[in-house]
C-alpha positions as CSV (number, residue, x, y, z in Angstrom):
1,X,-13.8,-116.9,-44.9
2,X,-14.5,-117.0,-41.2
3,X,-16.1,-120.4,-41.4
4,X,-12.8,-121.8,-42.8
5,X,-10.5,-120.5,-40.0
6,X,-11.0,-123.7,-38.1
7,X,-9.6,-125.7,-41.1
8,X,-6.2,-124.0,-41.3
9,X,-3.1,-126.2,-41.0
10,X,-2.4,-124.9,-37.5
11,X,-5.8,-125.7,-36.1
12,X,-6.0,-129.1,-37.8
13,X,-2.7,-130.0,-36.2
14,X,-4.1,-129.1,-32.8
15,X,-7.3,-131.2,-33.4
16,X,-5.4,-134.3,-34.6
17,X,-2.8,-134.0,-31.8
18,X,-5.5,-133.9,-29.1
19,X,-7.5,-136.7,-30.9
20,X,-4.4,-139.0,-30.8
21,X,-3.9,-138.1,-27.1
22,X,-7.6,-138.8,-26.2
23,X,-7.7,-142.1,-28.1
24,X,-4.4,-143.2,-26.6
25,X,-5.6,-142.5,-23.1
26,X,-8.9,-144.2,-23.7
27,X,-7.2,-147.3,-25.1
28,X,-4.7,-147.4,-22.3
29,X,-7.2,-146.8,-19.4
30,X,-9.8,-149.1,-20.9
31,X,-7.3,-151.9,-21.5
32,X,-8.3,-152.2,-25.1
33,X,-4.7,-152.1,-26.3
34,X,-1.4,-152.8,-24.4
35,X,0.7,-149.9,-25.5
36,X,3.9,-151.7,-24.5
37,X,3.2,-154.2,-27.3
38,X,3.1,-151.4,-29.8
39,X,6.5,-150.0,-29.0
40,X,9.0,-151.1,-31.6
41,X,12.8,-151.5,-31.2
42,X,15.5,-149.7,-33.1
43,X,18.6,-150.5,-31.0
44,X,21.3,-152.6,-32.7
45,X,25.0,-153.2,-32.2
46,X,27.3,-155.3,-34.5
47,X,29.7,-158.0,-33.3
48,X,32.6,-155.9,-34.5
49,X,31.5,-153.0,-32.3
50,X,31.2,-155.2,-29.3
51,X,34.7,-156.6,-30.0
52,X,36.2,-153.1,-30.3
53,X,34.7,-152.1,-27.0
54,X,35.7,-155.3,-25.1
55,X,39.2,-154.0,-24.1
56,X,37.7,-150.9,-22.6
57,X,35.0,-152.8,-20.8
58,X,37.5,-155.3,-19.4
59,X,39.6,-152.4,-18.0
60,X,36.5,-151.0,-16.4
61,X,35.6,-154.4,-15.0
62,X,39.0,-154.7,-13.4
63,X,38.3,-151.5,-11.5
64,X,34.9,-152.9,-10.4
65,X,36.5,-156.1,-9.2
66,X,39.2,-154.2,-7.3
67,X,36.6,-152.0,-5.6
68,X,34.4,-154.9,-4.8
69,X,37.2,-156.9,-3.2
70,X,38.0,-154.0,-1.0
71,X,34.5,-154.2,0.5
72,X,35.1,-157.8,1.8
73,X,32.1,-160.1,1.9
74,X,29.7,-157.4,0.7
75,X,31.5,-157.2,-2.6
76,X,31.9,-160.9,-3.3
77,X,28.9,-161.3,-5.5
78,X,29.7,-158.2,-7.6
79,X,33.3,-159.4,-8.0
80,X,32.1,-162.8,-9.0
81,X,29.7,-161.4,-11.6
82,X,32.3,-159.1,-13.0
83,X,34.7,-162.0,-13.4
84,X,32.0,-164.0,-15.3
85,X,31.4,-161.0,-17.6
86,X,35.1,-160.7,-18.3
87,X,35.2,-164.4,-19.3
88,X,32.2,-164.0,-21.5
89,X,33.8,-161.0,-23.2
90,X,36.9,-163.0,-23.9
91,X,34.8,-165.7,-25.6
92,X,32.9,-163.1,-27.6
93,X,29.7,-165.0,-26.9
94,X,26.9,-162.4,-27.1
95,X,24.3,-164.5,-25.3
96,X,26.7,-165.2,-22.4
97,X,27.7,-161.5,-22.4
98,X,24.1,-160.4,-22.2
99,X,23.3,-162.8,-19.3
100,X,26.5,-162.0,-17.3
101,X,26.0,-158.3,-17.8
102,X,22.5,-158.5,-16.6
103,X,23.6,-160.5,-13.5
104,X,26.3,-157.8,-12.8
105,X,23.7,-155.0,-13.2
106,X,21.4,-156.7,-10.8
107,X,24.1,-157.4,-8.3
108,X,25.5,-153.9,-8.5
109,X,22.2,-152.2,-8.1
110,X,21.1,-148.8,-9.3
111,X,23.3,-145.7,-9.3
112,X,26.5,-147.7,-8.9
113,X,29.5,-148.1,-11.3
114,X,29.0,-151.9,-11.5
115,X,25.2,-151.6,-12.1
116,X,25.6,-148.9,-14.7
117,X,28.4,-150.7,-16.5
118,X,26.5,-154.0,-16.5
119,X,23.4,-152.3,-17.9
120,X,25.4,-150.6,-20.7
121,X,27.1,-153.8,-21.8
122,X,23.9,-155.8,-21.6
123,X,22.2,-153.2,-23.8
124,X,24.8,-153.6,-26.5
125,X,24.9,-157.4,-26.3
126,X,21.1,-157.8,-26.5
127,X,20.8,-155.4,-29.4
128,X,21.2,-157.5,-32.5
129,X,19.6,-156.2,-35.7
130,X,18.7,-159.7,-37.0
131,X,16.8,-160.8,-33.9
132,X,15.6,-157.6,-32.4
133,X,15.0,-155.0,-35.2
134,X,14.6,-156.7,-38.5
135,X,12.2,-159.4,-37.3
136,X,8.6,-159.5,-38.5
137,X,7.3,-159.2,-34.9
138,X,9.1,-155.9,-34.6
139,X,8.5,-154.7,-38.2
140,X,4.8,-155.5,-37.9
141,X,4.6,-152.9,-35.1
142,X,6.2,-150.3,-37.4
143,X,3.7,-151.2,-40.2
144,X,0.8,-150.9,-37.8
145,X,2.0,-147.4,-36.6
146,X,2.5,-146.4,-40.2
147,X,-1.1,-147.4,-41.1
148,X,-2.4,-145.4,-38.1
149,X,-0.4,-142.3,-39.1
150,X,-1.6,-142.7,-42.7
151,X,-5.2,-142.6,-41.6
152,X,-4.5,-139.6,-39.3
153,X,-2.5,-137.7,-41.9
154,X,-5.2,-138.4,-44.6
155,X,-7.9,-137.0,-42.3
156,X,-5.8,-133.9,-41.7
157,X,-5.2,-133.4,-45.4
158,X,-9.0,-133.7,-46.0
159,X,-9.8,-131.2,-43.3
160,X,-7.3,-128.7,-44.6
161,X,-8.1,-128.9,-48.3
162,X,-11.4,-130.7,-48.6
163,X,-9.8,-133.5,-50.6
164,X,-6.8,-135.8,-50.5
165,X,-4.5,-136.0,-53.5
166,X,-3.7,-139.5,-54.8
167,X,0.0,-138.5,-54.7
168,X,-0.3,-138.1,-50.9
169,X,-1.5,-141.7,-50.5
170,X,1.2,-143.0,-52.7
171,X,4.0,-140.8,-51.3
172,X,3.2,-141.1,-47.5
173,X,4.5,-144.7,-47.2
174,X,7.8,-143.6,-48.7
175,X,8.1,-140.6,-46.3
176,X,7.3,-142.9,-43.4
177,X,9.9,-145.4,-44.7
178,X,12.6,-142.7,-44.8
179,X,11.6,-141.7,-41.2
180,X,12.0,-145.4,-40.1
181,X,15.4,-145.5,-41.9
182,X,16.6,-142.5,-39.9
183,X,15.5,-144.1,-36.7
184,X,17.2,-147.4,-37.7
185,X,20.5,-145.7,-38.5
186,X,20.4,-143.7,-35.2
187,X,19.7,-146.9,-33.3
188,X,23.2,-148.2,-33.9
189,X,25.1,-148.6,-30.6
190,X,27.8,-146.2,-31.6
191,X,25.5,-143.4,-32.3
192,X,23.4,-144.2,-29.2
193,X,26.5,-144.0,-27.1
194,X,27.5,-140.6,-28.5
195,X,24.0,-139.2,-28.3
196,X,23.5,-138.7,-32.1
197,X,19.7,-138.3,-32.5
198,X,17.7,-139.7,-35.4
199,X,16.9,-136.1,-36.4
200,X,20.5,-135.7,-37.7
201,X,20.0,-138.7,-39.9
202,X,16.6,-137.5,-41.2
203,X,18.3,-134.2,-42.1
204,X,21.2,-135.9,-43.8
205,X,18.8,-138.2,-45.8
206,X,16.7,-135.1,-46.8
207,X,19.8,-133.2,-47.9
208,X,21.1,-136.2,-49.8
209,X,17.9,-136.7,-51.7
210,X,17.2,-133.0,-52.5
211,X,20.8,-132.4,-53.6
212,X,21.2,-135.5,-55.8
213,X,18.2,-136.9,-57.5
214,X,15.8,-134.3,-56.2
215,X,12.4,-134.8,-54.6
216,X,10.2,-136.6,-57.3
217,X,7.0,-134.8,-58.3
218,X,4.9,-137.8,-57.2
219,X,6.4,-137.6,-53.7
220,X,5.9,-133.9,-53.1
221,X,2.2,-134.1,-52.1
222,X,3.3,-136.3,-49.1
223,X,6.1,-134.0,-48.0
224,X,4.1,-132.0,-45.5
225,X,6.9,-131.3,-43.1
226,X,5.4,-128.4,-41.2
227,X,2.1,-130.1,-40.8
228,X,3.7,-133.3,-39.4
229,X,5.9,-131.3,-37.0
230,X,3.0,-129.2,-35.7
231,X,0.9,-132.2,-35.0
232,X,3.8,-133.9,-33.3
233,X,4.5,-130.8,-31.3
234,X,1.0,-130.8,-29.8
235,X,1.5,-134.4,-28.7
236,X,5.0,-133.9,-27.4
237,X,4.1,-130.7,-25.6
238,X,1.2,-132.4,-23.7
239,X,3.4,-135.4,-22.8
240,X,6.2,-133.3,-21.5
241,X,3.9,-131.1,-19.5
242,X,2.2,-134.0,-17.8
243,X,5.6,-135.7,-17.1
244,X,7.1,-132.5,-15.6
245,X,4.1,-132.0,-13.4
246,X,4.3,-135.6,-12.1
247,X,8.1,-135.5,-11.6
248,X,8.8,-131.9,-10.5
249,X,5.6,-130.5,-9.2
250,X,4.6,-126.9,-9.0
251,X,8.1,-125.6,-8.3
252,X,9.6,-127.4,-11.3
253,X,6.9,-125.9,-13.5
254,X,7.6,-122.4,-12.1
255,X,11.4,-122.9,-12.7
256,X,10.7,-124.0,-16.3
257,X,8.5,-121.0,-17.0
258,X,11.1,-118.6,-15.5
259,X,13.9,-120.1,-17.6
260,X,11.9,-120.0,-20.8
261,X,10.9,-116.3,-20.3
262,X,14.4,-115.2,-19.4
263,X,16.0,-117.0,-22.3
264,X,13.3,-115.9,-24.8
265,X,13.5,-112.2,-23.9
266,X,17.3,-112.2,-23.8
267,X,17.4,-113.8,-27.3
268,X,14.8,-111.4,-28.6
269,X,16.7,-108.4,-27.2
270,X,20.0,-109.7,-28.7
271,X,18.3,-110.3,-32.1
272,X,17.0,-106.7,-32.1
273,X,20.5,-105.4,-31.3
274,X,21.7,-107.3,-34.4
275,X,18.9,-105.5,-36.4
276,X,16.8,-108.6,-37.0
277,X,13.2,-107.9,-37.8
278,X,10.5,-108.6,-35.2
279,X,9.0,-111.7,-36.8
280,X,12.4,-113.4,-37.4
281,X,13.5,-112.4,-33.9
282,X,10.4,-114.0,-32.4
283,X,11.0,-117.3,-34.3
284,X,14.7,-117.4,-33.3
285,X,13.9,-116.7,-29.7
286,X,11.3,-119.4,-29.5
287,X,13.6,-122.0,-31.2
288,X,16.4,-121.2,-28.7
289,X,14.3,-120.9,-25.5
290,X,11.8,-123.7,-26.1
291,X,12.5,-126.7,-28.3
292,X,14.4,-125.8,-31.5
293,X,12.9,-126.2,-35.0
294,X,9.5,-127.3,-33.6
295,X,9.0,-124.2,-31.6
296,X,10.2,-122.0,-34.6
297,X,7.5,-123.6,-36.8
298,X,4.8,-123.2,-34.2
299,X,5.7,-119.6,-33.7
300,X,5.7,-119.1,-37.5
301,X,2.0,-120.1,-37.5
302,X,1.1,-118.1,-34.5
303,X,2.5,-114.8,-35.8
304,X,1.4,-115.4,-39.4
305,X,4.7,-114.9,-41.2
306,X,5.5,-116.1,-44.7
307,X,6.5,-119.7,-45.2
308,X,9.8,-118.5,-46.7
309,X,10.8,-116.9,-43.4
310,X,9.6,-119.8,-41.4
311,X,11.7,-122.3,-43.4
312,X,14.7,-120.1,-43.0
313,X,14.4,-119.9,-39.2
314,X,15.4,-123.5,-38.4
315,X,18.7,-123.1,-40.2
316,X,19.7,-120.6,-37.5
317,X,18.7,-122.9,-34.6
């Protein structure tokens, strides 16, 4: 039994997470793969959505022009670029809107109203589903990532169980396709603007399937939700830690640790006051203090609670 402890789902997720990180760093530092070319696009905005926002953008541009004219010669370029963008919005020409918005963003500069507004409008104008998202050059990147994840997930299933079910190989592309669909829906300009994350759409799709047609038997071997989240959590945790160290330094790390500890212990204390058992209280505290569902699932594995309790915890987050 002791010899198999290293092949548990938790440990395999750690192995695969670090394997992906090491291979990515090796490919990037060695120049074998340009990671920028692997990044796929999900952002898209319809012509109707741009038309609906045009009036609000024109009003904001009037304010930019007025402010720029008040600065005299220094604001002439910004005022001119804002005027060009207003003309492009009136013609409803997406190419012209994209170019004029880019010019305004460049003229306005960073951390200015004009620059921010220009960048926002340019982002919407450039995001066309037909030429940015649903092209083979973009979809081929998605397919490549899917193949890589299929290999990684298959390796994980083999390490955990000693074999890989045929149903897993058949169902994984479908699960990956549903994940892509959630990202695609969340990439619409309306949802991007309101900050609606792809996780919401993944949840809605899952609820829709499970409460209508149900999860088919042939798909169930590939629905390894906890394993996928645990592996992703290792990668995400490492990336966030390195990013925070580079951006905030030692004081930023110290602040993050203090905040996590204070929030975690307060939530645990509150849960105990509400007569929640220790295991469930630990999962709830981790989900609130750290990173939601992912932290709850990771805590579930660390304290060895039942899967039923672990699956209940995210509903409280």
